[in-house]
C-alpha positions as CSV (number, residue, x, y, z in Angstrom):
1,M,108.7,88.5,111.3
2,S,106.5,91.0,111.1
3,P,106.6,93.8,113.1
4,T,103.1,94.1,114.1
5,V,103.7,90.7,115.0
6,Q,106.9,91.3,117.5
7,K,106.1,91.8,121.1
8,A,103.4,94.5,122.0
9,K,102.9,97.3,124.3
10,K,99.6,97.5,125.4
11,I,98.7,101.5,125.4
12,T,95.5,104.0,125.8
13,I,94.2,106.1,122.5
14,S,91.2,108.0,121.9
15,L,90.2,107.6,118.4
16,P,86.6,109.7,116.9
17,T,83.4,107.8,116.6
18,E,83.5,107.5,113.4
19,I,87.0,106.2,112.1
20,L,86.7,103.6,115.4
21,K,83.5,102.1,113.7
22,E,85.4,101.8,110.1
23,V,87.6,99.8,112.5
24,E,85.3,97.8,114.1
25,E,83.6,96.9,110.4
26,L,87.5,96.0,108.6
27,E,88.1,93.8,112.4
28,K,84.8,92.3,111.1
29,K,85.4,92.2,107.1
30,L,89.6,90.7,107.7
31,K,88.8,88.5,110.8
32,M,91.6,91.0,111.8
33,P,92.1,92.3,115.3
34,K,91.8,96.0,115.7
35,S,95.3,96.7,117.1
36,E,96.6,94.6,113.9
37,I,94.7,97.7,111.6
38,L,95.8,100.0,113.7
39,S,99.6,98.8,113.8
40,K,99.2,98.5,109.7
41,A,97.7,101.6,109.4
42,F,101.0,103.7,111.2
43,E,103.2,101.5,109.4
44,K,102.3,102.8,106.3
45,F,101.6,106.2,108.1
46,S,104.9,106.5,108.6
47,R,106.3,104.6,105.3
48,D,104.7,107.5,103.1
49,Y,105.8,110.2,105.8
50,K,109.6,109.3,105.8
51,A,108.9,109.0,101.6
52,K,106.9,112.8,101.7
53,N,110.3,113.2,103.8
54,L,113.3,112.1,101.7
55,Q,111.4,114.1,98.8
56,K,111.1,117.7,100.5
57,I,115.2,117.1,101.0
58,A,115.7,115.8,97.2
59,K,114.3,119.2,95.8
60,M,116.1,121.3,98.7
61,M,119.3,119.4,97.2
62,A,118.4,118.9,93.4
63,P,119.7,123.0,92.7
64,E,123.3,122.5,94.5
65,Y,123.6,118.8,92.9
66,T,123.0,120.7,88.7
67,L,124.8,123.6,89.5
68,D,128.4,121.4,91.7
69,T,130.8,119.9,88.6
70,D,132.2,117.5,90.8
71,L,128.8,115.7,92.0
72,V,127.2,114.9,88.5
73,A,130.2,113.6,87.0
74,M,129.6,110.2,87.4
75,T,125.6,110.3,86.5
76,S,126.4,108.5,83.3
77,L,127.6,106.1,84.9
78,D,123.4,105.6,85.7
79,S,121.9,103.4,83.3
80,E,125.3,101.2,83.0
81,E,124.9,97.9,84.3
82,F,128.3,96.9,86.8
83,R,128.9,92.8,86.3
């Protein structure tokens, strides 16, 4: 079951007029409720945010990873297939 189809809870939000107009245009074009459009937009925002955060953490850890021989000891196996 898609996260947008799960049991929903009503909330009240304020949107800038231009964004609301765009949402209403999409609602007509896609024949999709505003709530589903906004849910999908939030899901994408959340995924993107998490990915950026993960990239930030990986960049912070990169120097330690490259300098710590215990961490890189098994990297030669990264390209091997396991059965």
